[in-house]
C-alpha positions, 0 to 999 in steps of 0.5 A: 839788473837781471841777466838771462838768455831767457829774456827777449825785449821787443821795442815798438818803433813803427809809429809816425809820432805826429804829435811830437811836431814836424820832422822825423818820427819821434823815435828817430829825433835827436835828444841831446845828440843821440836819437831817442831810439838809440837811447831806448835800446841802450837803456833796455840793454843796461836793464837786462844784459844778455837779453835779445832785443828786436825792434819793430820798424815802419817799412819806410824807416830802414835807413833811419833805423840803421842810422840810429843803431850805428850810434850804439857800440859794437857790443850793443849792436850785437844783441840786436836781432834783425828788425821786424816790419810793422803793420797798420796798427801798433797791435799788428806791429807787436804781433809781427814782432812776436811772431819774428821772435817765435821763429828765432826761438821763443824765450821764457819772458818778453818785455814789450816797450815803446821806443819813445820811452828812453828812461827805463832804468834797471830797477824798473826792468827787474820789477817787470821781469819778476812780475811776469814770472810771478803772474804771467802778465804784468804792467808798470803803473803810476798813481793818478794825481788828478781827479778823473771824471767819466762823462757822457756824450753830452759832456756831463759827468756820470761818475768820479772813479776813486783815484786811489784805485787808478793807475796810469800804465807804462811800458815795458809790459811783461809777459810769459812769451806763449801767453802774450803770443797766443793772446795776440793771435786770438785778438787778430783772429777775432778782429779786435783792436785793443789799446795796449798789450795788457788789454790783449792779455785781458781779452784772452782771459788773463789776469794782469798784475800792475807793479810800481812804475816810475814817473821818470819813465814818461813817453815822448809825445809832444814838443813839451815832452822833449823839453822835459826830457832834456831837463831830465837827462842826467847832469853827467852828460852835460859837462860842468862849464866851470872846468871847460876853460878852453873857449873857442870860436868857429865860423861857417859859411855856405851857399846853395843855388835855387833849383826846381822844387816846392820847399827849402830846408833851413835848420831842419825845417821844411819851408814851402817855397817856389823852389828848392835848394840844389845840393848833394845832400838835402842842401840845408844851407843853414845847417851846413854853415852851423856844422862848419862853425862847430867843426872850425871851433875844434879845428876838425876841417869842414863838412866835405872832409867828413862827408865827401860829396863824391861819396854817393851814400850822402846823396840826398842825406838829411843834414842833421847827420852832419851836424850830429856828427860835429856835435859828437866830436865836441862831446868826445873831447869832453866839451860842450857847445855853449852858443850858436849864432847864425844868419840866413841871407836871402830875399825869399823865402821869409824866415821869420815865421819859421824862426822859432821852429828852426831854433827848436829843431837845432837845439834838439839836434845839438842837445842845447838849451833853446836860449843858446841858439840864435837865428837871424835873417836878412837880405842884401837889398837886392844886390848880388846873387841872393838879391837876384833870388838865385840862391840862399847863403848862411853864416854861423858862429859857434862857441865851444868850451873844451877842457884844457 
């Protein structure tokens, strides 16, 4: 690990991440109970303790950023300088972040890192810092295993590059601070839009060194990447079920009435409908039932005890906050959620077309394998308030394993 006050780390977190699927921008999505951004910030600080860290965020994401930062310890939060606001492109966002760092006092070296790469380790960061000191501009790269073809506009091959000379480039990209700040200013003045910070340095006439990257340091871009990330997470964050012999079951139940609107939230997925559900938060009746089931399994009360509806800070809040909190309480006791089984009761909307998306979203938030999340739907044959289409109910059972 490299410890120095001469290092600044700029984490770029202003994107929308649409290819990662519906829901929150990918940097704010949960990965085994912790947001991707929080995991990335923790990795940056472990790799370069003492470095100042600045995050560039989208102007609309201040609340999401604050929620992610709250997942870190007080010591981890202390090294974060106020976030910078991003621009219309990644390049503009990086320049905004660099200018903010310059105003606070320019460092010797700056590492520029994508928020959606939470797996950078100390060895990779040490290589980045040393390469920047030696060469001025440097990027991590990994060998390209597939044969690459260059094609023309008609789709015909015009060249086959020697793949032994090709590298897939990652972040953190590292630079002497004045070099990359001046290069970004020059690119902006010339109105040139480039794909990464290495190209910005190249366009300014600087040679860029490629040092060994790490195949584990992949970028979360698609839903498949999130599944791979779950598999890659160190086994130490997943307790061995063989020692979790205290098996408990909790149940949850919730109802919400229909109100004016054009969609309902179920399990973290927005489902188009002629009405919305009324509630102090986003009224995600399914997630509320599951949250209460998890809390019940560890005898920790219910949602209202942890997030009182009288507290205005939870007005309109996304229900994932409640579920993530319940899951953290389980992990804080050294336990794991072994299985969740939930049922939605309503005449409409139809849940079936969204079942897989709901399961995937809940598994992501709870840090569970998909095959341990079961979601069903039923009607009451037009009986009762759900039968009259006045609202939606949900029931849930959660199985939790704790150490004795």
